[in-house]
Phi, psi and omega in degrees: 000319177291320177301315178293322180292321179296317180298322181295320178294318179291324175294324177292327181280346178087010175271146178289155182296315184238128177257134184260132177257138183273336182092352183259131178270145175281158180301321180297318184289316183294325185275333183281148180258169180294130177084005179242148178282149180305331184263004184283167183297322186269004189287331183263007178268127177283153183290152181284131177233132185246132177276176178298319181295319181296320179293319181298317179296318183296317180296314180299316179298314179297323176292322184288320178295315179298319177292322179290321177297316178296316181295323178285322182284305181290311183082167184292347182289347182275352182272154177300139179071034181288176184302325181299319183281340176270337192300300189258165176294144181272152178289145176294151179299133179273138175243157180220147180256128183286130178268163178294135177090353184273140176250173176295324180297321176295319184289320182293321183290324179283325187288319183222082188292340183276352183248181180285125178302332181296321182287318181290326174300316180296321176292323177298312182298320179290322182292325186264002182061043185257024187298324183283325182219096184276021180269152180245152179233152181299138183092349185281138178263133181236139171277136179259142178287146181284137185265000000 
């Protein structure tokens, strides 16, 4: 019954029941890409295809441009041991003798009053090799970091 109804609708619309395809594509169909109208500006341009070598060249070029850009903007002064640290004579390391009742916090606050004492305490501990036991005793000599 549904088949008969379907055939009646097709017969009424004037379309043949079976359409034959030749397997040959027209020029308009082969050149157009999915989602584009045949008359659009981009319809005759083939899609970009990259080979493995092309991708490698593109990645290498992008990495090179990025590194050159970083070198030009950041400059050589951002590297450890840059010219600024090698340029002038360095100040001699300052030492302090621990007084009775004095703590590392007191020493760090007096050594560099403009910065965070927690950072200065950490630098004093690292500079003097006190990682295992960070307690100080009266009469002990401590090297202070240059600010």
